[in-house]
N, C-alpha and C positions, 0 to 999 in steps of 0.2 A: 221397335216395329218388327213385325214378322217378315216384312219384305223391305228391300232398299227402296226409298222413296224418290230419290232424285235421279234424273237422267245423267248419263256420263257427260253430256255436252254442257251441263250447267256450269262446270268449272271454267268454261271458255267465256262466260259472261262477265265482262268487266267494263267499267266506265270511269276511267281515271279523271275525266273532265269534271265529274261530280265528286269522286272519291277524294280529290285533293282538297275539296271544300271542308271535309271533316277535320283535316289537319289544320287548315286555316282557322276554323272556328275554335279549336283548342288554343291557338295563339291569340285570338281575339280575347278570350277569357283571361289571358295573361297581360292584356293591355296593348297588344300589337294592333296598329291600324293597318288594315289590309287594302291593297290596291288590286282589284279583281281583274285579272286578264285571262281567266280560264275558260269562260263560256260565252258563246255567241248570242247573247241576249241584249239587243239594243236598248230595251226598256231599263234593264239593270244599270245601263250606262247613261241613263237620263235622256234617252231619245224622246222627243216631244211629238206626239201624234197630232196631226193637224185637226183643228176644230171641225172642218167639214167632214172628215172621216168619222169623228165622234157623233156628229149630227146625223149622218146616215145610219149609224148603228142605233142611236137613240130613237130615231123615227121608226125604224124597223121593229124595235121592241114593242111599239104600240100595237102591232099586228099580232093577234093571238096565234096566228099560224107559226110564228117563230118559237112558240113553246111546245109545238107538237112534234111527234116523230116525223122525220123526213122519209122519203122513199129509201128503201134499203141500199140502193146503189148511190143515192145522193139526190138532192133536189133536181128535178128534171130541167127546169129553166137554167139552173147553174151548169148542169152537164152540157146543155146545148151551147151555153156561152163559152165554156172551156173548149168544146169541139170547134166552134167557130174561130176562136183565137189560134188554135193549132192549125186549122185548115188555111188560115190567112198566111201562114208561112210558105205555102206553096209546095210542100213536100208530100208526105204520106197523108192519105185521107183518114180522118178520125170521125167515127160516128158517136153520137152522145151515149149510145148503149155500151160503148167501150170505154167509158169513164166511170171510175169507181172511187167513192169517197171513203176516207178513214178518219179516225180520231188522231190526227197529226201524222206526219210522215214516219215517225218512230213506230206507230201502230202498223202502218203499211209495210214497213221493212220487216218487222217481226212476223207478220202474217205470211209474207212471201216465202221467207226461209223456212217457216214452220211446215209449209205444205210441199216442199221439195223432198224427194226421197233422200235418205242419208248418203247414198252413193252418188248423187248428182251434185256437182260442185260449181260454185260461182267463183271465178277468179277476180280478186279485188285489187285495186291499186294499193301500193304501199309507199309511204305511210297511208294507213287505211283509217277512215272514219270508223270509230269503234262500234257504233250501232250496227253497221253493216258487217264488219269483220267478226264481231262477237256472235251476231246472229247466224252468220254462215258457219262458223266453227261449231256453234252449239248444235245446229241441226245435223252436222256431219259427225259430231263427237270426235273431231280432230282439229289440229291447228288450221287456221285459214290458209288457203292457197292465194298467193299474191304475185303481182307483177310490179317491179320497182319503178318508182318515179325518181328521176336522176337530178339531184340538186346541182350537179356540175353542168347540167344542160337545161337550165330554166325549169326544172322539175318535170320535164316531158318524159313520157314512157319510151322505153326501147322497144320499138315495134317488132324488130326481128326476134328479140328475146321472148316477147309475148307470143309470137307465132309458134316458137318452139315449145313453150310451156303448153299451149293448147294442143299442138300436134302430138306430143308424146304423153299427154295425160287424158285418156279417153273419158275419164270421169267428169271433166269440165263440160258443162252444158251451157254456161252463160258467162258473159264478160260484164263486169260492173265498171261504169264510168261515173265519176262525180265531177260535174262541170257547171260552173267553176268548182275547183277542187277544195275540199276541206280535208286536211288541214293546211295545204300549201299555198292556196290563193292562186294557183296556176289556172289558166284558161286554155282548154284544148284547141289548137288550131284546126280549121276545117279539114285540112289534108290528113292530119293525124286521125281524126274521127272517121274519115273515109277508109283509111287503112284498117282500122279496127272493125268497121262494118264488113270489109272484104274478108277478114279472118273469120268472122261469124258466118258469113255466107259460105265460105269454103268448107267449114267443119260442121255446118248445120247446128249452129248455136243460136241463142237469143241474146239480146243486149238489154241491160238495165242501165238507165241513165238517171241518176239522182240530180235533178235540176232545181233544187230548192233555192239556189243562188243565181239562177239563170238571168234574172233581171238586175243583178248587182255586179256590174262591170264598170271600169273607169280607166282613165288615162289612155284612151284610144282603143281599148280592147272590146271585142264582141264575142259573146258566147253563143255558139250555134246550138240549136236544139236538136235532139235526136231525130225529131220528125223531119228535119230538113235534109238529113243525110242517110237515113236508114234504108231507103228504097223498099225492096220487097222482103227484107229480113224481119223476122218477128222481134218485137221489142216491147219494153215497158218503160215509160217515162214516169218519174216520181216528182210531184210538184206540191207546192203548198204556199200559204200566205204568212207563215211565221216570220220570215226574214224580210220580205219585200214590203209589207205594209208598214211597219212590222207588227205582228200580233202573235207572238209565240204562245201566249196563253189560250189562243182560240182552239188549238189542237185541231186544225183543219188542213188535211193533206189529201192528195188523190193520186191515183194511177191512171195512166192512159195506155191502153193496149193497142199496139200497132201490128197490122198484118196477122191478126188472130187466126184467120182462115188458112194460112199458109202451112201450118203444122198442127197435127192432131194432138200431140203431146203438149205443145204450148197452149193450145186452146183449152185442154183439160185443166192446166194450171190456172188459167184465167177464170175458168168456170168454178174451180175450187175456191178461189179468192172471193168470187161473188157469193157462193153458197155460204162461206164463213161469215160474210157481212149480213146475210139474211138471218143466220142463227143469232147474230149479235143484235139484230133489228135494224140499227141505223147509226150514223155518225151525228155529231152535234149539229143541230139545225140552224141556229142563228148565224154562225159564220158562213155557212153555205149560202143562205139567202142574201146576205149583204155583199158577198164576194163580187158578183157582177156589178153591183152598184158602186163599189169602191174602185175596183180595177178598171171598170168601164167609164168612170167619171173623167171628164176632159181635164181635170186638174191633176190626175194621178201621174201621168207621164212626166210632167214638169216637176212635180214633187219628188218622184223617184230619181230623176236626173240630178236634181239639186243634192239629194242625199248621197248619190253615187260620187258626185264631185267632192263632197266633204270627205268621203272615205279615201278617194284618190289623193287628196291633199295630205291626209294622215299617212297614207302609204309612202308618199314622197318624204314626209318629215321623218318617219321611222328609218327610211333608207339612208337619209343624210346622217342620222346618228349612228347607225350600226354597220353600214356597208364597208367601212375600212377597219373594223376590228380584226386584228390578225389571227385570232383563234377560231373564227367561225367562217362558214360559207353562207353568204347572204344573197337572197334573190328578192328583188322587188316584186310586189304582187299587182295583179290586174283584175282580180275578181274575188267575190266573197268578201269577208272582212277579217282575214287571218293572215299571219305570216309565220312560217316555220323556219327557225334558225337551227342550223346544223353545226356542231362542233367539228373542227378539223381533226383528222386522225392524230392520236397521241396528245391532243389538247387536254383531255380529261384523264385523271389518274386517281387511284385510291389515295385517300389521305388528304385531298384538297379540302379547303374550308373557307368560309367567310367568318370574320370576327363577329361575335355576338356578345354584347356587353352584359346582358341579363343572364345570370347563371341558370335560372329556372328554364328560360327559353332555350339556352344552349344545351342544357341537359335533355330537354324534350326532343330537340332536333337530332341529337346524337342517338336517341333511341330509334329514330326512323332510319338512320344511316348505319348500315353494317356491311359485312363482306358480301351479302347476297343482294344488296341494293344496287341497281344498275347505276352506271356513272352519271347519266343525265338526271336520274331521279335524285341522286345525292346533291347535284347542283341546284335542282329545283327546290329541294327541302331547305337547303342553306339560304337560297334567295328569299324564300318565304320567311324563315326565322330571323334572318339578319336585316332584310330590307323591307319586309312586309309586302312583297310583290308575288302574287299568285299566278303562276303559269302552269302549263301542262307538259309533262315530259314526253318527248317524241317516241321513246320506246314503248309508251302506252298505246301508240297507234300501230301496233304490230309491225314495227320497223326495226331493222338492225342498226339503223343510224342512231346517233346520240345527239339529242338537241332538245328543243322545246317549242311549243306553239304559243303565240300571243294573239290578242285580238286587236282590231283597228277601230274600236268603237268609242274610245274616249273623246267626248265632245269638247272638253276644255283644252285648248291648245297648250296652255301653260302646264296643266297636269300631264298631258301627253308628253311634252318635252321633258319634264322632270322624271316621269316614270321610266322612259326609255333611256335617258341618261343614266339613271340608277342601274338599269339592266346592263347597259354598256360597261359601266365602271365595275359592276359586280363580276361580269365575265372576265375582265382583265385581272381583277384582284384574285378571283378564284383560281384561274389558270396559272397564276404566278405565285400561288400560296406555298408551293413546295418546289 
């Protein structure tokens, strides 16, 4: 080509949650049965969608309007419903005109970072959900800027440290919150959220709150929405139905713009996002039309509560299996459906391994593990080749910590017990292998 085709930032785009699948599929061809713990798809883990939800969707398909374009911003009745639900929280007021639908939250995230100037940075939590951190880094052509979540303090952020990062980096224009958090399963306490809002207010920032898991809490936890704490600070809440219905294949997510009139630059960003959606024409129509019918149905809250209780039971079961393993730092989760396990300092070393009987499989795993492979990836690859359990290395979440993320989606209690017992025993075997 006469010119370089790719932007510098493209090198920052990575998604290990999916990349690990490529390695697992190679092992499947060699006869390895894989236990998938890499991706947050309840359907993949045999979640059963209630018949009444299917009936709502089936009935709606009979209406020819579900085959048409929707309004560019999203179906008006659905946007009104979304605004009513947010306003019922008693915090910031949301108008239906400040609700914007996208083809899934991944689409919304990509669009938002796309329209920020390269010098305007969003500080993300670390471990960082890679769709956010990769998108932020790609737009800036630099490594993502992050504030650490502390596994020694229930994965809570150090607010004083976040304050200093913002104070001494004038390029930061926004703070990202993922609440409940992916990948850690931590739920932000209200007082922590209020302190983050105070930082944004002091330094004239906006807040992004990814709330895709906001309705998925358990074992006594409550996730506060950004709308409840933001006051007069500009902000964007990101929501969707992929996890709570669950309907990940719907690709139906949306943004809520808060206090848009408080800052001209923030208002311009919101306007650019709306203009981009007009160029694209619209988002998928059917999921938008059925959204109020499903979430507004009197059966939905009890259904969601039952599902949350199941996740909470699994969280307790995993805690019982892993919490006393000497080589890891373990935190019980209270939101979303993940747990992130961190290896203690010096637990991982070069040259550690898990025994693999099949020579072909062993040879393949050894091609993945070399001197440049991070220590946690080496463990993950050996766990995959030796035990057939597919997890995601923590270093892939833009973290300096070494560990891995698992899901809490396995519906079969016996399979859950067996899988995490295998993981527990593999940790011990691996860490004691040299």
